[in-house]
N, CA, C and O atoms as CSV, one atom per row, in Angstrom:
chain,resi,resn,atom,element,x,y,z
A,1,MET,N,N,7.730,61.709,147.147
A,1,MET,CA,C,6.748,61.853,148.164
A,1,MET,C,C,5.601,60.660,147.787
A,1,MET,O,O,5.413,59.783,148.630
A,2,THR,N,N,5.154,60.642,147.046
A,2,THR,CA,C,4.065,59.719,146.404
A,2,THR,C,C,4.700,58.587,146.269
A,2,THR,O,O,4.050,57.687,146.801
A,3,ASP,N,N,6.030,58.087,145.629
A,3,ASP,CA,C,6.369,56.879,145.486
A,3,ASP,C,C,6.612,56.263,146.754
A,3,ASP,O,O,6.272,55.134,147.107
A,4,GLY,N,N,7.244,57.139,147.402
A,4,GLY,CA,C,7.733,56.756,148.988
A,4,GLY,C,C,6.052,55.617,149.707
A,4,GLY,O,O,5.857,54.425,149.942
A,5,VAL,N,N,5.287,56.808,149.791
A,5,VAL,CA,C,3.752,56.106,150.071
A,5,VAL,C,C,3.331,55.171,149.426
A,5,VAL,O,O,3.155,54.153,150.096
A,6,ASN,N,N,3.009,55.082,147.992
A,6,ASN,CA,C,3.122,53.876,147.368
A,6,ASN,C,C,3.709,52.586,147.691
A,6,ASN,O,O,3.072,51.618,148.107
A,7,ARG,N,N,4.882,52.626,147.491
A,7,ARG,CA,C,5.730,51.775,148.133
A,7,ARG,C,C,5.183,51.235,149.516
A,7,ARG,O,O,5.032,50.040,149.769
A,8,PHE,N,N,4.985,51.987,150.132
A,8,PHE,CA,C,4.701,51.375,151.706
A,8,PHE,C,C,3.401,50.643,151.597
A,8,PHE,O,O,3.076,49.677,152.287
A,9,LEU,N,N,2.581,51.296,150.506
A,9,LEU,CA,C,0.703,50.617,150.849
A,9,LEU,C,C,0.873,49.464,149.821
A,9,LEU,O,O,0.074,48.529,149.769
A,10,GLY,N,N,1.936,49.575,149.018
A,10,GLY,CA,C,2.024,48.159,147.542
A,10,GLY,C,C,1.246,48.631,146.801
A,10,GLY,O,O,1.205,47.778,145.914
A,11,ASP,N,N,0.400,49.613,146.445
A,11,ASP,CA,C,-0.266,49.874,145.557
A,11,ASP,C,C,-0.538,51.838,145.582
A,11,ASP,O,O,-0.092,52.589,146.450
A,12,SER,N,N,-1.145,52.138,144.704
A,12,SER,CA,C,-1.995,53.743,144.937
A,12,SER,C,C,-2.942,53.693,145.962
A,12,SER,O,O,-3.485,52.720,146.485
A,13,ILE,N,N,-3.048,54.796,146.153
A,13,ILE,CA,C,-3.717,54.877,147.528
A,13,ILE,C,C,-4.888,54.918,147.387
A,13,ILE,O,O,-5.573,54.869,148.409
A,14,GLY,N,N,-5.576,55.029,146.017
A,14,GLY,CA,C,-7.113,55.272,145.683
A,14,GLY,C,C,-7.752,53.493,145.509
A,14,GLY,O,O,-8.885,53.012,145.522
A,15,ARG,N,N,-6.582,53.002,145.377
A,15,ARG,CA,C,-6.608,51.017,145.019
A,15,ARG,C,C,-6.570,50.932,146.278
A,15,ARG,O,O,-7.674,50.612,146.719
A,16,THR,N,N,-5.651,51.100,147.210
A,16,THR,CA,C,-5.540,50.486,148.424
A,16,THR,C,C,-6.870,50.565,149.481
A,16,THR,O,O,-7.267,49.676,150.235
A,17,ILE,N,N,-7.244,51.483,149.347
A,17,ILE,CA,C,-8.331,52.183,150.174
A,17,ILE,C,C,-9.761,51.214,149.798
A,17,ILE,O,O,-10.596,50.745,150.571
A,18,ILE,N,N,-9.656,51.124,148.136
A,18,ILE,CA,C,-10.835,50.313,147.706
A,18,ILE,C,C,-10.527,48.535,147.991
A,18,ILE,O,O,-11.519,47.808,148.048
A,19,LYS,N,N,-9.332,48.003,148.135
A,19,LYS,CA,C,-9.127,46.856,148.795
A,19,LYS,C,C,-9.472,46.882,150.129
A,19,LYS,O,O,-10.065,45.873,150.511
A,20,LEU,N,N,-9.280,47.719,150.925
A,20,LEU,CA,C,-9.331,47.674,152.497
A,20,LEU,C,C,-10.845,47.827,152.487
A,20,LEU,O,O,-11.508,46.929,153.005
A,21,ILE,N,N,-11.287,48.589,152.096
A,21,ILE,CA,C,-13.081,48.347,151.881
A,21,ILE,C,C,-13.656,47.249,151.320
A,21,ILE,O,O,-14.785,46.977,151.727
A,22,VAL,N,N,-13.134,46.492,150.424
A,22,VAL,CA,C,-13.722,45.279,150.018
A,22,VAL,C,C,-13.592,44.049,151.078
A,22,VAL,O,O,-14.580,43.388,151.398
A,23,VAL,N,N,-12.337,43.807,151.577
A,23,VAL,CA,C,-12.030,43.086,152.554
A,23,VAL,C,C,-12.203,43.254,153.766
A,23,VAL,O,O,-11.887,42.357,154.546
A,24,SER,N,N,-12.854,44.678,154.301
A,24,SER,CA,C,-13.309,45.088,155.376
A,24,SER,C,C,-14.859,44.509,155.501
A,24,SER,O,O,-15.282,43.878,156.469
A,25,VAL,N,N,-15.625,44.862,154.296
A,25,VAL,CA,C,-17.064,44.504,154.344
A,25,VAL,C,C,-16.953,42.714,154.226
A,25,VAL,O,O,-17.721,42.156,155.011
A,26,ILE,N,N,-16.190,41.862,153.443
A,26,ILE,CA,C,-16.431,40.445,153.659
A,26,ILE,C,C,-15.767,40.120,154.921
A,26,ILE,O,O,-16.096,38.987,155.273
A,27,VAL,N,N,-15.032,40.630,155.660
A,27,VAL,CA,C,-14.631,40.212,157.104
A,27,VAL,C,C,-15.491,40.310,157.708
A,27,VAL,O,O,-15.813,39.369,158.433
A,28,GLY,N,N,-16.304,41.590,157.674
A,28,GLY,CA,C,-17.423,41.786,158.442
A,28,GLY,C,C,-18.906,40.647,157.943
A,28,GLY,O,O,-19.936,40.307,158.526
A,29,PHE,N,N,-18.548,40.469,157.131
A,29,PHE,CA,C,-19.595,39.428,156.727
A,29,PHE,C,C,-19.799,38.237,157.487
A,29,PHE,O,O,-20.723,37.772,158.154
A,30,VAL,N,N,-18.536,37.860,157.144
A,30,VAL,CA,C,-18.127,36.676,157.789
A,30,VAL,C,C,-18.187,36.622,159.185
A,30,VAL,O,O,-18.951,35.752,159.603
A,31,MET,N,N,-17.733,37.150,159.854
A,31,MET,CA,C,-17.806,37.290,161.174
A,31,MET,C,C,-19.115,37.467,161.648
A,31,MET,O,O,-19.541,36.844,162.621
A,32,ARG,N,N,-20.076,38.653,160.727
A,32,ARG,CA,C,-21.503,38.311,161.172
A,32,ARG,C,C,-22.392,37.081,161.108
A,32,ARG,O,O,-23.393,36.812,161.773
A,33,ILE,N,N,-21.843,36.470,160.240
A,33,ILE,CA,C,-22.377,34.846,159.771
A,33,ILE,C,C,-21.586,34.361,161.387
A,33,ILE,O,O,-22.197,34.523,162.444
A,34,PHE,N,N,-20.811,34.034,161.362
A,34,PHE,CA,C,-20.411,33.572,162.901
A,34,PHE,C,C,-20.738,33.769,163.889
A,34,PHE,O,O,-20.670,33.033,164.873
A,35,GLY,N,N,-21.337,35.269,163.750
A,35,GLY,CA,C,-21.621,35.576,165.354
A,35,GLY,C,C,-20.706,35.937,166.338
A,35,GLY,O,O,-20.677,35.700,167.546
A,36,ILE,N,N,-19.682,36.790,165.314
A,36,ILE,CA,C,-18.220,36.953,166.127
A,36,ILE,C,C,-18.116,38.628,165.777
A,36,ILE,O,O,-18.131,39.115,164.647
A,37,TYR,N,N,-18.001,39.400,167.132
A,37,TYR,CA,C,-17.871,40.623,166.983
A,37,TYR,C,C,-16.768,40.927,168.287
A,37,TYR,O,O,-16.424,40.328,169.306
A,38,PRO,N,N,-16.419,42.298,167.576
A,38,PRO,CA,C,-14.765,42.595,168.218
A,38,PRO,C,C,-14.637,42.483,169.755
A,38,PRO,O,O,-13.638,42.111,170.370
A,39,TYR,N,N,-15.710,42.832,170.215
A,39,TYR,CA,C,-15.634,42.808,171.554
A,39,TYR,C,C,-15.499,41.237,172.218
A,39,TYR,O,O,-14.912,41.065,173.286
A,40,ASP,N,N,-15.961,40.396,171.643
A,40,ASP,CA,C,-15.988,38.811,171.617
A,40,ASP,C,C,-14.432,38.432,171.528
A,40,ASP,O,O,-13.913,37.664,172.338
A,41,ILE,N,N,-13.849,38.937,170.648
A,41,ILE,CA,C,-12.694,38.707,170.369
A,41,ILE,C,C,-11.720,38.697,171.682
A,41,ILE,O,O,-11.156,37.746,172.223
A,42,ILE,N,N,-11.719,40.310,172.053
A,42,ILE,CA,C,-11.380,40.637,172.953
A,42,ILE,C,C,-11.508,39.920,174.478
A,42,ILE,O,O,-10.637,39.770,175.334
A,43,GLU,N,N,-12.834,39.562,174.482
A,43,GLU,CA,C,-13.406,38.985,175.863
A,43,GLU,C,C,-12.848,37.445,175.507
A,43,GLU,O,O,-12.995,36.693,176.471
A,44,GLY,N,N,-12.287,36.858,174.426
A,44,GLY,CA,C,-12.132,35.534,174.317
A,44,GLY,C,C,-10.617,35.364,174.517
A,44,GLY,O,O,-10.167,34.236,174.716
A,45,ILE,N,N,-9.888,36.342,174.477
A,45,ILE,CA,C,-8.473,36.568,174.658
A,45,ILE,C,C,-8.313,36.544,176.033
A,45,ILE,O,O,-7.651,35.694,176.629
A,46,ARG,N,N,-9.148,37.831,176.749
A,46,ARG,CA,C,-8.871,37.975,178.242
A,46,ARG,C,C,-9.463,36.533,178.761
A,46,ARG,O,O,-8.632,36.019,179.509
A,47,HIS,N,N,-10.337,35.922,178.643
A,47,HIS,CA,C,-11.131,34.735,179.031
A,47,HIS,C,C,-9.541,33.722,179.008
A,47,HIS,O,O,-9.076,33.221,180.031
A,48,PHE,N,N,-8.968,33.604,177.762
A,48,PHE,CA,C,-7.932,32.213,177.493
A,48,PHE,C,C,-6.821,32.921,178.478
A,48,PHE,O,O,-6.141,32.071,179.053
A,49,PHE,N,N,-6.620,33.712,178.670
A,49,PHE,CA,C,-5.590,34.075,179.776
A,49,PHE,C,C,-6.165,33.857,181.122
A,49,PHE,O,O,-5.439,33.113,181.781
A,50,GLN,N,N,-6.825,34.106,181.517
A,50,GLN,CA,C,-7.707,34.118,183.149
A,50,GLN,C,C,-7.488,32.456,182.871
A,50,GLN,O,O,-6.574,31.946,183.520
A,51,ASP,N,N,-8.200,31.634,182.023
A,51,ASP,CA,C,-8.379,30.329,182.581
A,51,ASP,C,C,-6.658,29.535,182.314
A,51,ASP,O,O,-6.380,28.371,182.605
A,52,ILE,N,N,-5.883,30.376,181.806
A,52,ILE,CA,C,-4.572,29.782,181.930
A,52,ILE,C,C,-4.038,29.968,183.258
A,52,ILE,O,O,-3.345,29.103,183.795
A,53,TRP,N,N,-4.369,31.191,183.870
A,53,TRP,CA,C,-3.842,31.378,184.955
A,53,TRP,C,C,-4.355,31.040,186.189
A,53,TRP,O,O,-3.775,31.232,187.257
A,54,HIS,N,N,-5.745,30.397,186.007
A,54,HIS,CA,C,-6.901,29.662,187.126
A,54,HIS,C,C,-6.576,28.345,187.263
A,54,HIS,O,O,-6.280,27.748,188.298
A,55,LYS,N,N,-6.684,27.759,185.678
A,55,LYS,CA,C,-6.544,26.306,185.820
A,55,LYS,C,C,-5.184,25.814,185.240
A,55,LYS,O,O,-5.073,24.623,184.947
A,56,GLY,N,N,-4.165,26.659,185.064
A,56,GLY,CA,C,-3.172,26.219,184.813
A,56,GLY,C,C,-2.967,25.880,182.915
A,56,GLY,O,O,-3.627,26.440,182.040
A,57,PHE,N,N,-1.752,24.709,182.660
A,57,PHE,CA,C,-2.034,24.656,181.076
A,57,PHE,C,C,-2.715,23.619,180.906
A,57,PHE,O,O,-2.411,22.818,180.023
A,58,ALA,N,N,-3.643,23.454,181.622
A,58,ALA,CA,C,-4.980,22.292,181.060
A,58,ALA,C,C,-5.760,23.340,179.795
A,58,ALA,O,O,-6.157,23.067,178.663
A,59,ALA,N,N,-5.754,24.574,180.555
A,59,ALA,CA,C,-6.470,25.715,179.262
A,59,ALA,C,C,-5.931,25.792,178.144
A,59,ALA,O,O,-6.601,26.239,177.213
A,60,LEU,N,N,-4.893,25.475,177.979
A,60,LEU,CA,C,-4.037,25.569,176.405
A,60,LEU,C,C,-4.890,24.186,175.475
A,60,LEU,O,O,-4.492,24.109,174.313
A,61,GLY,N,N,-5.766,23.343,175.793
A,61,GLY,CA,C,-6.282,23.107,174.890
A,61,GLY,C,C,-7.348,23.460,174.258
A,61,GLY,O,O,-7.828,22.779,173.352
A,62,GLN,N,N,-7.787,24.450,174.624
A,62,GLN,CA,C,-8.222,25.526,173.582
A,62,GLN,C,C,-7.364,26.302,172.915
A,62,GLN,O,O,-8.116,27.179,172.490
A,63,PHE,N,N,-6.688,26.467,172.680
A,63,PHE,CA,C,-5.828,26.577,171.859
A,63,PHE,C,C,-6.289,26.131,170.624
A,63,PHE,O,O,-6.329,26.975,169.729
A,64,GLY,N,N,-6.658,24.959,170.364
A,64,GLY,CA,C,-7.405,24.986,168.911
A,64,GLY,C,C,-8.800,25.479,168.302
A,64,GLY,O,O,-9.241,25.838,167.210
A,65,ASP,N,N,-9.293,25.279,169.746
A,65,ASP,CA,C,-10.572,26.588,169.492
A,65,ASP,C,C,-10.550,27.908,168.996
A,65,ASP,O,O,-11.495,28.471,168.442
A,66,TYR,N,N,-8.996,28.563,169.303
A,66,TYR,CA,C,-8.662,29.888,169.229
A,66,TYR,C,C,-8.187,29.630,167.685
A,66,TYR,O,O,-8.462,30.512,166.872
A,67,LEU,N,N,-7.565,28.596,167.291
A,67,LEU,CA,C,-6.721,28.627,166.092
A,67,LEU,C,C,-7.710,28.299,165.316
A,67,LEU,O,O,-7.645,28.974,164.289
A,68,LEU,N,N,-8.909,27.333,165.312
A,68,LEU,CA,C,-10.041,27.775,164.141
A,68,LEU,C,C,-10.653,28.689,164.055
A,68,LEU,O,O,-11.002,28.973,162.909
A,69,LEU,N,N,-11.101,29.617,165.190
A,69,LEU,CA,C,-12.044,30.731,165.318
A,69,LEU,C,C,-10.937,31.776,164.266
A,69,LEU,O,O,-11.375,32.234,163.210
A,70,GLY,N,N,-9.778,31.999,164.637
A,70,GLY,CA,C,-8.777,32.888,163.872
A,70,GLY,C,C,-8.576,32.316,162.362
A,70,GLY,O,O,-8.378,33.093,161.428
A,71,ALA,N,N,-8.630,31.140,162.211
A,71,ALA,CA,C,-8.365,30.102,160.658
A,71,ALA,C,C,-9.962,31.070,159.797
A,71,ALA,O,O,-9.960,31.679,158.728
A,72,SER,N,N,-10.970,30.890,160.643
A,72,SER,CA,C,-12.155,31.375,159.807
A,72,SER,C,C,-11.882,32.765,159.211
A,72,SER,O,O,-12.241,33.051,158.069
A,73,VAL,N,N,-11.239,33.616,160.018
A,73,VAL,CA,C,-11.386,34.972,159.347
A,73,VAL,C,C,-9.783,34.918,158.603
A,73,VAL,O,O,-9.557,35.815,157.792
A,74,VAL,N,N,-8.914,34.111,158.805
A,74,VAL,CA,C,-7.291,34.602,158.101
A,74,VAL,C,C,-7.601,33.446,156.754
A,74,VAL,O,O,-7.244,33.830,155.640
A,75,ILE,N,N,-7.949,32.706,156.814
A,75,ILE,CA,C,-8.195,31.954,155.576
A,75,ILE,C,C,-8.839,32.836,154.421
A,75,ILE,O,O,-8.347,33.129,153.331
A,76,PRO,N,N,-9.714,33.079,154.802
A,76,PRO,CA,C,-10.898,33.675,153.322
A,76,PRO,C,C,-10.183,35.027,153.089
A,76,PRO,O,O,-10.222,35.409,151.920
A,77,LEU,N,N,-9.438,35.950,154.103
A,77,LEU,CA,C,-8.654,36.968,153.857
A,77,LEU,C,C,-7.598,36.714,152.964
A,77,LEU,O,O,-7.340,37.499,152.052
A,78,PHE,N,N,-6.965,35.675,153.158
A,78,PHE,CA,C,-5.691,35.087,152.450
A,78,PHE,C,C,-6.305,34.456,151.488
A,78,PHE,O,O,-5.291,33.952,151.004
A,79,ILE,N,N,-6.951,34.165,150.976
A,79,ILE,CA,C,-7.480,33.956,149.675
A,79,ILE,C,C,-7.792,34.907,148.449
A,79,ILE,O,O,-7.670,34.815,147.228
A,80,ILE,N,N,-8.336,36.040,149.506
A,80,ILE,CA,C,-9.194,37.302,148.792
A,80,ILE,C,C,-7.883,38.200,148.539
A,80,ILE,O,O,-7.900,38.894,147.523
A,81,LEU,N,N,-6.814,38.247,149.321
A,81,LEU,CA,C,-5.928,38.923,149.031
A,81,LEU,C,C,-5.050,38.330,147.912
A,81,LEU,O,O,-4.693,39.147,147.064
A,82,ARG,N,N,-4.580,36.882,147.732
A,82,ARG,CA,C,-4.070,36.505,146.963
A,82,ARG,C,C,-4.739,36.540,145.331
A,82,ARG,O,O,-4.151,36.804,144.282
A,83,LEU,N,N,-6.006,36.215,145.525
A,83,LEU,CA,C,-6.864,36.718,144.424
A,83,LEU,C,C,-6.928,38.267,143.723
A,83,LEU,O,O,-7.224,38.459,142.544
A,84,LEU,N,N,-6.651,39.129,144.519
A,84,LEU,CA,C,-6.433,40.459,144.308
A,84,LEU,C,C,-5.280,40.560,143.817
A,84,LEU,O,O,-5.176,41.583,143.141
A,85,ASN,N,N,-4.274,39.884,143.866
A,85,ASN,CA,C,-2.677,39.995,143.578
A,85,ASN,C,C,-2.614,39.262,142.545
A,85,ASN,O,O,-1.743,39.677,141.780
A,86,MET,N,N,-3.289,38.110,142.073
A,86,MET,CA,C,-3.418,37.606,140.689
A,86,MET,C,C,-3.520,38.680,139.391
A,86,MET,O,O,-3.030,38.606,138.264
A,87,ARG,N,N,-4.431,39.796,140.078
A,87,ARG,CA,C,-4.971,40.512,138.728
A,87,ARG,C,C,-3.751,41.354,138.215
A,87,ARG,O,O,-4.032,42.054,137.242
A,88,LYS,N,N,-2.443,41.438,138.664
A,88,LYS,CA,C,-1.641,42.442,138.361
A,88,LYS,C,C,-0.818,41.908,137.402
A,88,LYS,O,O,0.067,42.597,136.894
């Protein structure tokens, strides 16, 4: 049973929890610096689809803005996870 859980998590339960805590703190810090809150992300997605509906496909120009916003969270996460994986 433990082997299956470790295989699913990719590491032991304790180390996975520590990694998730560290990454959560870092992502929270980055999001706080940029003034991004989970509600803002949900509202942004909702507004994006409303804009597509109301303005047509001209709203797809906002795609680049969403790409940069998402990259501001995803790229640091990717780098941190890769750095944590290098220690193995």
